[in-house]
C-alpha positions as CSV (number, residue, x, y, z in Angstrom):
1,M,36.4,-4.9,-28.2
2,L,38.3,-3.0,-26.1
3,A,36.0,-1.5,-22.9
4,I,37.5,1.8,-23.5
5,I,34.3,4.1,-22.2
6,P,33.8,1.1,-19.2
7,N,36.9,1.8,-17.5
8,R,37.2,5.8,-18.5
9,K,37.3,6.2,-14.5
10,I,40.9,4.6,-15.0
11,Y,42.0,6.4,-18.1
12,L,40.8,9.6,-17.0
13,S,43.2,8.4,-13.6
14,I,46.2,8.0,-15.5
15,S,45.7,11.0,-17.7
16,A,45.4,13.3,-14.6
17,L,48.3,11.7,-12.7
18,L,50.8,12.4,-16.0
19,V,49.5,15.5,-15.7
20,V,49.9,16.8,-12.3
21,L,52.9,14.8,-12.7
22,S,53.9,17.4,-15.2
23,I,52.7,20.3,-13.7
24,L,54.6,20.5,-10.7
25,P,58.5,20.4,-12.8
26,I,57.6,23.8,-14.5
27,I,56.0,25.1,-11.3
28,F,58.9,24.6,-8.7
29,W,62.1,24.5,-12.1
30,G,60.3,25.5,-14.6
31,L,61.7,25.3,-18.2
32,K,65.5,26.4,-19.2
33,F,65.3,28.7,-21.9
34,G,67.5,28.9,-24.4
35,I,69.7,31.9,-26.5
36,D,66.5,31.9,-28.6
37,F,63.8,33.9,-25.5
38,T,67.1,34.8,-22.7
39,G,68.9,36.2,-26.1
40,G,72.6,35.8,-26.0
41,S,74.9,34.6,-28.5
42,Q,76.2,30.9,-29.8
43,W,78.9,29.9,-32.1
44,E,79.3,25.9,-33.5
45,V,82.8,25.6,-34.1
46,E,84.6,22.0,-36.2
47,F,88.6,21.2,-34.4
48,K,90.7,20.2,-37.4
49,N,93.1,17.6,-35.2
50,V,91.8,16.6,-32.1
51,R,89.4,17.8,-29.9
52,P,90.4,19.4,-26.6
53,S,88.3,19.1,-23.4
54,N,85.9,21.9,-22.8
55,E,88.4,22.8,-20.0
56,E,91.0,23.6,-22.1
57,V,88.6,25.5,-25.1
58,L,87.3,27.9,-21.9
59,K,91.2,28.4,-21.0
60,S,92.4,29.5,-24.2
61,L,88.9,32.3,-23.7
62,V,89.5,33.7,-20.3
63,F,90.1,37.1,-21.7
64,Y,86.8,37.8,-22.8
65,K,85.0,36.1,-19.5
66,L,82.0,34.2,-20.4
67,E,79.2,34.9,-18.5
68,N,78.1,31.1,-17.5
69,P,79.1,29.6,-20.8
70,I,77.4,25.7,-21.7
71,L,79.5,23.9,-23.9
72,Q,77.9,20.9,-26.3
73,P,80.7,18.4,-28.1
74,T,78.8,17.6,-31.2
75,D,80.0,14.3,-33.4
76,D,83.4,13.8,-33.2
77,K,85.6,16.7,-33.8
78,G,82.4,18.9,-33.3
79,L,81.6,21.5,-30.1
80,I,78.6,23.9,-29.2
81,L,79.1,26.9,-27.1
82,K,76.5,29.5,-25.7
83,F,77.0,32.4,-23.9
84,R,76.1,35.9,-23.0
85,T,75.9,38.2,-26.1
86,V,79.0,39.5,-27.9
87,N,79.8,42.5,-30.6
88,E,81.2,40.8,-34.0
89,A,84.5,42.6,-32.7
90,T,84.8,40.6,-29.3
91,H,83.2,37.2,-32.1
92,E,85.7,37.8,-34.8
93,A,88.4,38.5,-32.2
94,M,87.5,34.9,-30.0
95,K,87.8,32.6,-33.3
96,Q,90.8,34.1,-34.0
97,D,92.3,32.3,-30.4
98,L,90.7,29.8,-30.1
99,N,92.0,29.0,-33.7
100,T,95.5,29.6,-32.6
101,A,95.2,27.9,-29.5
102,F,93.0,25.0,-31.6
103,P,92.7,25.3,-35.5
104,I,89.2,25.1,-36.1
105,E,86.8,25.5,-38.9
106,E,83.6,28.0,-38.1
107,K,80.1,26.5,-38.5
108,K,77.7,29.1,-37.6
109,F,77.5,32.2,-35.3
110,D,74.7,33.5,-34.4
111,S,73.8,36.1,-31.8
112,I,70.4,37.9,-29.6
113,G,69.5,40.3,-27.8
114,P,67.5,40.2,-24.5
115,V,64.6,42.3,-26.4
116,I,63.8,39.7,-29.0
117,G,64.2,36.4,-26.6
118,K,61.3,38.5,-25.1
119,E,59.3,39.3,-28.0
120,L,59.9,35.7,-28.9
121,Q,58.3,34.3,-26.1
122,V,55.7,36.9,-26.5
123,K,55.4,35.5,-30.4
124,S,55.6,31.5,-29.1
125,I,52.8,32.2,-26.1
126,K,50.5,34.0,-29.0
127,A,50.8,31.5,-31.1
128,V,49.5,29.1,-29.2
129,A,46.7,31.0,-28.1
130,Y,45.2,31.3,-31.5
131,V,45.9,28.2,-32.2
132,L,44.2,26.4,-29.8
133,T,41.2,29.4,-30.1
134,L,41.7,28.8,-33.7
135,I,41.4,24.6,-33.4
136,V,37.6,25.6,-30.8
137,A,35.8,28.1,-33.4
138,Y,36.6,25.1,-36.4
139,I,35.6,22.1,-34.1
140,A,32.8,23.7,-33.1
141,W,32.2,24.7,-37.0
142,A,32.6,21.4,-38.0
143,F,29.9,19.9,-35.0
144,R,27.2,22.5,-35.5
145,K,24.5,19.4,-36.5
146,V,25.8,17.0,-33.8
147,S,23.2,19.1,-31.3
148,K,22.7,15.9,-28.8
149,P,23.9,14.6,-26.8
150,V,26.6,16.8,-25.8
151,A,26.2,20.3,-28.1
152,S,29.3,21.1,-30.6
153,W,31.1,24.1,-28.9
154,K,31.9,21.4,-26.4
155,Y,34.0,19.2,-28.8
156,G,36.0,21.3,-29.0
157,I,36.3,21.8,-24.8
158,I,37.3,18.6,-24.7
159,A,39.8,19.0,-27.8
160,I,41.2,21.2,-26.0
161,I,41.1,19.1,-22.6
162,A,42.9,16.8,-24.5
163,L,45.5,19.5,-26.4
164,V,46.4,20.5,-22.4
165,H,47.0,16.7,-21.4
166,D,49.5,16.2,-24.6
167,V,51.9,19.4,-24.3
168,T,52.2,19.7,-20.2
169,I,53.6,15.7,-20.3
170,P,56.6,16.9,-23.4
171,M,56.3,20.5,-21.0
172,G,57.3,18.2,-17.9
173,V,59.8,16.3,-18.8
174,F,62.0,19.1,-20.7
175,A,61.4,21.0,-16.5
176,V,62.9,17.9,-15.6
177,L,65.6,17.3,-18.4
178,G,66.7,20.9,-17.6
179,H,67.3,20.9,-14.2
180,F,69.7,17.8,-14.0
181,Y,71.1,18.0,-17.3
182,G,70.8,22.0,-18.3
183,I,68.2,20.6,-21.8
184,E,67.3,24.1,-23.0
185,V,64.4,25.2,-24.6
186,D,64.6,26.8,-28.4
187,S,62.6,27.5,-30.9
188,Y,62.3,24.2,-32.3
189,F,60.6,23.0,-28.4
190,V,57.7,25.5,-29.9
191,T,57.7,24.3,-33.6
192,A,57.5,21.0,-31.9
193,I,55.1,22.4,-29.2
194,L,53.0,23.9,-32.2
195,T,53.5,20.3,-34.8
196,I,52.0,18.2,-31.5
197,L,49.0,20.5,-31.3
198,G,48.0,19.7,-35.4
199,F,48.9,16.9,-34.7
200,S,47.1,15.8,-31.8
201,V,43.5,17.3,-32.5
202,H,44.2,15.7,-36.3
203,D,43.8,11.9,-34.7
204,T,41.5,13.3,-32.4
205,I,38.7,15.3,-34.9
206,V,38.9,11.3,-36.4
207,V,37.9,9.7,-33.6
208,F,34.7,12.6,-33.5
209,D,33.9,12.1,-36.9
210,R,33.4,8.3,-37.0
211,I,31.6,9.1,-33.1
212,R,29.5,11.9,-35.4
213,E,28.7,9.5,-38.2
214,N,27.6,6.1,-36.1
215,L,25.0,8.7,-34.1
216,R,23.5,9.0,-37.0
217,K,23.1,5.7,-38.2
218,N,22.3,4.2,-35.0
219,A,19.8,7.0,-32.9
220,S,18.8,3.9,-31.2
221,E,22.6,3.3,-29.5
222,G,23.4,4.9,-26.0
223,F,25.3,7.4,-26.7
224,S,28.5,5.7,-24.1
225,V,28.1,2.5,-25.9
226,T,28.0,4.4,-29.7
227,I,31.6,5.9,-28.1
228,N,32.6,2.9,-27.2
229,N,32.1,1.1,-30.9
230,S,33.8,5.1,-33.1
231,V,37.2,4.5,-30.5
232,N,37.4,0.7,-31.4
233,Q,36.4,1.4,-35.7
234,T,39.2,4.1,-35.2
235,F,41.8,2.8,-32.7
236,A,43.8,0.8,-35.4
237,R,44.0,3.5,-37.6
238,S,45.6,5.3,-34.9
239,I,48.5,3.4,-33.7
240,N,48.9,2.4,-37.4
241,T,49.0,6.4,-38.1
242,S,50.7,6.8,-34.8
243,F,53.0,3.7,-35.0
244,T,55.1,4.9,-38.4
245,V,55.9,8.8,-37.7
246,F,57.2,7.1,-34.4
247,L,59.9,5.4,-36.5
248,V,60.7,8.2,-38.1
249,L,60.8,10.3,-34.9
250,L,63.3,7.4,-33.4
251,A,65.7,7.6,-37.0
252,S,65.7,11.2,-36.4
253,Y,66.5,10.8,-33.1
254,F,69.2,9.2,-32.4
255,L,71.0,9.4,-36.5
256,G,69.3,13.5,-37.0
257,G,71.5,16.5,-35.5
258,E,73.0,17.5,-32.8
259,S,70.9,21.1,-33.4
260,T,67.5,19.0,-33.7
261,K,68.4,15.8,-31.4
262,N,65.6,17.3,-29.4
263,L,62.6,18.7,-30.9
264,S,62.9,14.7,-32.6
265,L,62.4,14.3,-28.2
266,V,59.3,16.5,-27.6
267,L,58.3,15.0,-30.8
268,L,58.1,11.9,-29.4
269,I,56.7,12.6,-26.0
270,G,53.8,14.3,-27.8
271,V,52.7,12.0,-30.7
272,F,52.3,8.8,-27.6
273,F,50.9,10.7,-25.4
274,G,48.9,12.7,-28.3
275,T,47.7,9.0,-29.2
276,Y,46.7,8.5,-26.0
277,S,45.2,11.4,-25.5
278,S,42.7,10.7,-28.4
279,I,41.8,7.2,-28.0
280,F,42.0,6.8,-23.9
281,L,40.7,10.8,-22.8
282,A,38.8,12.3,-25.1
283,S,36.1,10.3,-25.5
284,P,36.5,9.2,-22.3
285,I,35.1,13.3,-21.6
286,L,32.9,12.9,-23.7
287,S,30.7,10.0,-22.6
288,L,31.6,11.6,-19.0
289,W,30.5,15.2,-20.5
290,A,27.0,13.3,-22.0
291,G,25.8,12.2,-18.2
292,S,25.7,9.9,-16.1
293,N,22.5,8.6,-16.6
294,R,24.0,7.2,-20.8
295,K,25.2,3.8,-20.6
């Protein structure tokens, strides 16, 4: 049996260190937002012959004076270009010029204005805030009959602490990737964050639910002992479930398309640390909140 609660200070220290190390790059570098949030155009093409170098592509489009363009090769002959917003007439002219220089097949062209990008930022923040609020409300209601030694609403707060831990770490990783490798966050990133919130809270509730059951069955048992037993009883389930999801995400990351690679990476990080937090963070905090007199 794992002595998780007796060693709670170790696990809480690890989580605190990870969160601090994640917050620092977010503060100093921030996330590199993609065109979904800043506005701009994304153009995906496939060359019919050998894909030219990025310099050759930009040279064929020099007339349009693209500001800070980002060129991202995909597969063997594909290329994704990201640049400032252009209208449809300019897009058609660019397509004609590029096709003249290097025969291409256009796969997709998306253009998002800065106003829409800003609106998406606000809606994304609201979506995360609404989800967190509803999670606290649901857990407080679900555990309303559990009042000793920890009030039901505290289960909800602890779940939120674990969720903040789970989303801060992937955000910190992407702040680093954005600063050093230019990796952007887009609407897929928000989708991944919301998915992590759902996955993580589900895992945490499973542990909390087992604690609730054991409190009823073994009322005379110490609270910390009950928590430790409950975590051990759900440990194998949590690991097996997460490992299965992890394998699917690994396959998606290495074998999936370029456009979903970052989505898979966020989910990989989130699932890993979401599993960690439900076992080694949420339960130790619950024990700590109950009071040091409960051994």
